[in-house]
VMD Tcl script that draws the C-alpha trace (Angstrom):
set ca {
  {0.04 -0.17 -0.28}
  {1.17 3.05 -0.96}
  {2.14 5.89 1.81}
  {0.21 9.19 1.85}
  {2.83 11.74 1.10}
  {1.93 13.60 4.15}
  {3.12 10.38 6.16}
  {6.07 9.65 4.57}
  {8.29 11.82 6.42}
  {7.52 9.15 9.73}
  {9.08 6.17 8.11}
  {12.54 6.09 8.16}
  {14.61 6.40 4.81}
  {15.08 2.43 4.34}
  {11.44 1.14 5.22}
  {11.10 -0.28 1.77}
  {13.60 -2.32 2.49}
  {12.73 -3.19 5.54}
  {9.40 -3.78 4.22}
  {10.74 -6.41 1.67}
  {12.67 -8.63 4.56}
  {9.17 -8.80 6.96}
  {7.00 -9.13 3.61}
  {9.44 -12.40 1.90}
  {12.48 -12.63 3.93}
  {10.01 -13.75 7.27}
  {6.93 -14.34 6.21}
  {7.52 -16.34 2.99}
  {5.57 -13.68 0.96}
  {1.98 -15.27 3.40}
  {-0.28 -12.87 4.64}
  {0.89 -13.45 8.88}
  {-3.31 -14.13 9.99}
  {-4.80 -15.44 7.27}
  {-2.44 -16.91 4.90}
  {-3.22 -15.36 1.82}
  {-0.21 -15.98 -0.29}
  {0.94 -12.91 -2.29}
  {0.99 -11.87 -6.13}
  {-1.53 -14.56 -6.77}
  {-5.31 -14.48 -7.79}
  {-8.21 -15.73 -4.61}
  {-11.13 -16.79 -4.67}
  {-13.32 -15.34 -1.99}
  {-16.35 -14.61 -0.59}
  {-16.41 -11.09 0.67}
  {-16.69 -12.48 4.41}
  {-13.40 -13.84 4.75}
  {-13.74 -17.09 3.63}
  {-11.24 -17.90 1.09}
  {-10.63 -20.44 -1.78}
  {-6.96 -22.31 -0.77}
  {-5.84 -24.33 -4.17}
  {-2.68 -25.50 -2.04}
  {-4.64 -27.85 0.08}
  {-7.83 -27.50 -1.94}
  {-9.83 -26.13 0.84}
  {-12.06 -23.25 1.93}
  {-9.89 -21.29 4.76}
  {-11.45 -18.41 7.26}
  {-10.55 -14.91 7.50}
  {-7.87 -16.21 9.95}
  {-6.21 -19.21 8.11}
  {-8.11 -22.30 8.98}
  {-9.25 -24.89 6.97}
  {-12.97 -24.50 7.21}
  {-13.94 -28.05 8.63}
  {-17.24 -27.65 7.13}
  {-17.04 -26.91 3.37}
  {-20.09 -24.32 1.88}
  {-21.96 -25.85 -0.09}
  {-23.23 -24.21 -3.43}
  {-25.95 -22.43 -2.20}
  {-24.16 -20.79 0.74}
  {-21.68 -19.91 -1.63}
  {-23.96 -16.94 -3.32}
  {-21.80 -14.17 -5.54}
  {-17.18 -15.51 -5.16}
  {-14.95 -12.31 -5.86}
  {-11.69 -12.35 -7.65}
  {-9.36 -10.65 -5.71}
  {-5.45 -10.22 -6.33}
  {-3.69 -10.30 -3.67}
  {-0.51 -7.87 -2.82}
  {0.99 -8.09 0.47}
  {1.74 -4.96 2.45}
  {3.79 -4.46 6.19}
  {1.60 -3.11 9.32}
  {3.00 -1.80 12.15}
  {1.22 -3.73 15.21}
  {0.34 -0.53 17.23}
  {0.91 1.77 14.82}
  {3.55 3.42 15.86}
  {5.13 4.16 12.62}
  {8.80 4.70 14.72}
  {8.42 1.53 16.13}
  {10.47 -0.73 13.72}
  {11.19 -3.87 15.79}
  {10.14 -7.58 14.67}
  {8.17 -7.73 16.76}
  {6.31 -5.00 16.17}
  {5.42 -5.42 11.79}
  {3.63 -7.14 10.54}
  {2.95 -8.92 6.91}
  {-0.73 -8.16 6.12}
  {-2.59 -9.02 2.96}
  {-4.70 -5.77 1.80}
  {-7.93 -7.40 4.00}
  {-6.18 -8.38 6.76}
  {-4.18 -4.81 6.95}
  {-7.65 -2.64 5.92}
  {-9.19 -4.69 9.61}
  {-6.24 -3.47 11.63}
  {-6.29 -0.02 10.48}
  {-9.94 0.40 11.35}
  {-9.89 2.22 14.33}
  {-6.82 3.87 12.64}
  {-8.71 5.42 9.84}
  {-12.03 5.77 11.85}
  {-9.15 9.07 14.21}
  {-8.55 10.21 10.62}
  {-11.84 10.37 9.22}
  {-13.55 11.57 12.83}
  {-10.42 14.45 12.79}
  {-10.49 15.25 9.18}
  {-14.36 15.63 10.29}
  {-14.20 17.46 12.63}
  {-12.05 20.62 11.52}
  {-13.52 21.21 8.25}
  {-16.48 21.76 10.79}
  {-14.70 24.07 13.60}
  {-13.24 25.94 10.01}
  {-16.70 26.07 8.71}
  {-18.07 27.67 11.74}
  {-14.65 30.11 12.34}
  {-15.39 31.52 8.67}
  {-18.63 31.66 8.10}
  {-19.42 34.97 9.47}
  {-16.16 36.37 7.38}
  {-17.59 36.48 4.02}
  {-21.19 37.86 2.64}
  {-22.50 37.90 -0.25}
}
mol new
graphics top color blue
foreach p $ca { graphics top sphere $p radius 0.5 }
foreach p [lrange $ca 0 end-1] q [lrange $ca 1 end] { graphics top cylinder $p $q radius 0.2 }
display resetview
């Protein structure tokens, strides 16, 4: 996942190399949460369940093989997506690059992991826009 321009200052200069080491050296090209393989197209059901071609079985959102395989009626629409791994900070602190704090996540797991942070940033942005609107409301008259 690309890093936003305003957040690049918070990452160390060799972040790209560190990220590659975590994603492909330590994790071996697999998501450390759900075991999805990097760069491959997978079939998924949208609720976290996905088809693992290597073992010919459905896995859940945590990477565990489902004991009861879904039937045709349970499947519904099947989507296909290409898996892309990214390195995430477990504690959301970009200055903490300890090995235990970094994780290789697929795009789904990364978004789920960062959901509270995204909500916080969204609230802050909306709050700032409203505050700025309140501040400038009486300044301009038509």
